[in-house]
N, C-alpha and C positions, 0 to 999 in steps of 0.2 A: 504494498501498498503507500510505503513512504517513498520505495524508489518510483511510483507512478507520478509521483507530487513532481519528481522533477524535471521526469521528462514531458507531462501534460503543463503542467504552469511554469516551465523552465526557471525553478527556482536554484539558486546558488546550491552549494552540497554544504556551506555553513548556512543557510535559509531553513533548510533540511534539520539541519543538527539541532537547529534554536526551537523549531517547532516542536520536535521530536523533545527535548529539555523538558518544556513549557508543559507536557503532555507525563513529564515523571518519569520518561528514558534517557539517560544518559549515554548517550553514544559518539565517538569523535566521526568529523567529517569526512578522514581517512576509510572509515568504515564504510559509511553510506558510498562512498565514491565507489569501494571493493562492489556492493550490492548492483551498483548502477554498470559495472562491467561483465558483472555475469549474467543479470536478466533484459541488458540491451538488446538481443536478439530475438527473446521472446516477445519480450512490448512492439519491437517493427513487426514482426508476424502477426499476431495481434490484432495491428492499427491497419497493417494490407489489407487484412484478411476480413477487417469490417468494412472495408474500404467500399461504398456502389463503383459499379465503371460507372461511366461516365454517359451521358443518355446522346443520341443519334443529331439531335439538335444543339448546336452551340449558338449565344450571344456573344458579341464583342461589343461592350462599352469602352467610349475613350472619355474621359475628361482633360478638360486643362487645368491645374493644381499650380498655385504657387507657394513654392518653398522657401523662403528667407528671402523673399523678393522674387529668385527664379524662377519664368517656368515652367513649367514639367509637364508632359501627357504622360496621363495613366490609365493603363490600359484594364478591361476586368474581363474575364472569360468567366461565362455560365451557362449550364446547358439545361435542359428546356424544365424540369427541377430546381434550378435555381442551388445546383452544386456550385461553388466554386471552381475553376479549374484551374487559374492561373493568373495571376497581377505581374503587371512589369510597368516597371514606371520611367 
């Protein structure tokens, strides 16, 4: 479960260590890192298996956005079910 936090919410190893400490579990971040290394493939396979296949019809939206005063073109590709396929800036 704690390893899932690292991958799902992109928390740092020290964040995980602190969250566990708040729940009364004392563990070093190095141990969390070993858990992540051990179960990385397992989580990758589960995510890939759970991902739906993209639909046959895709839609590409393009929007001009300004970041730090610079204009950029943002492209957003979705399929007919609304599943996000890709974002390109």
